[in-house]
C-alpha positions in Angstrom: -160.9 -56.6 53.0 -158.7 -54.7 50.6 -155.5 -53.0 51.8 -153.3 -50.6 49.8 -149.5 -51.0 50.0 -146.7 -48.9 48.5 -143.7 -50.6 46.8 -140.9 -49.2 44.7 -141.3 -49.3 40.9 -138.6 -51.8 40.3 -140.1 -54.3 42.8 -143.6 -53.8 41.2 -142.1 -54.5 37.8 -140.5 -57.7 39.0 -143.7 -58.9 40.7 -145.7 -58.0 37.7 -143.5 -60.1 35.4 -143.9 -63.1 37.7 -147.7 -62.5 38.1 -148.2 -62.3 34.3 -146.2 -65.4 33.6 -148.2 -67.4 36.1 -151.6 -65.9 35.2 -152.3 -64.9 38.7 -153.7 -61.8 40.5 -151.3 -59.9 42.8 -153.1 -61.4 45.8 -152.6 -65.0 44.4 -149.0 -64.2 43.6 -148.2 -63.0 47.2 -150.0 -66.0 48.6 -148.0 -68.3 46.3 -144.7 -66.7 47.1 -145.3 -66.7 50.8 -146.4 -70.3 50.8 -143.3 -71.3 48.7 -141.1 -69.4 51.1 -142.6 -71.2 54.1 -142.3 -74.6 52.4 -138.9 -74.3 50.7 -137.2 -71.5 52.6 -136.8 -69.5 49.4 -137.5 -65.8 49.5 -139.5 -63.7 47.1 -136.3 -62.1 45.8 -135.0 -65.5 44.6 -137.5 -65.1 41.7 -135.9 -61.9 40.4 -134.6 -62.4 36.8 -136.4 -65.7 36.4 -138.4 -64.7 33.3 -137.2 -64.8 29.7 -137.6 -61.8 27.4 -140.6 -63.5 25.8 -142.5 -63.4 29.1 -142.3 -59.7 29.4 -145.3 -57.5 28.5 -143.5 -54.7 26.7 -146.6 -52.5 26.4 -147.1 -52.6 30.2 -143.4 -51.9 30.8 -143.6 -49.0 28.4 -146.7 -47.5 30.0 -145.0 -47.8 33.4 -141.9 -46.1 32.2 -143.9 -43.2 30.8 -145.5 -42.6 34.2 -142.1 -42.3 35.9 
């Protein structure tokens, strides 16, 4: 079953960066982050800022910025 959720743009951007770097879908990313949190006690927010500039898809960020 598919569910629609609403998140703020900055959170989407952070999650997208992690998703892209790991080659995952958003569902796989959420599953991974929730499992990691359960196993290690680390929260999703602990991943913020964990990507280098080379990992960022500038075209996607630019498109997102134009929508805002």
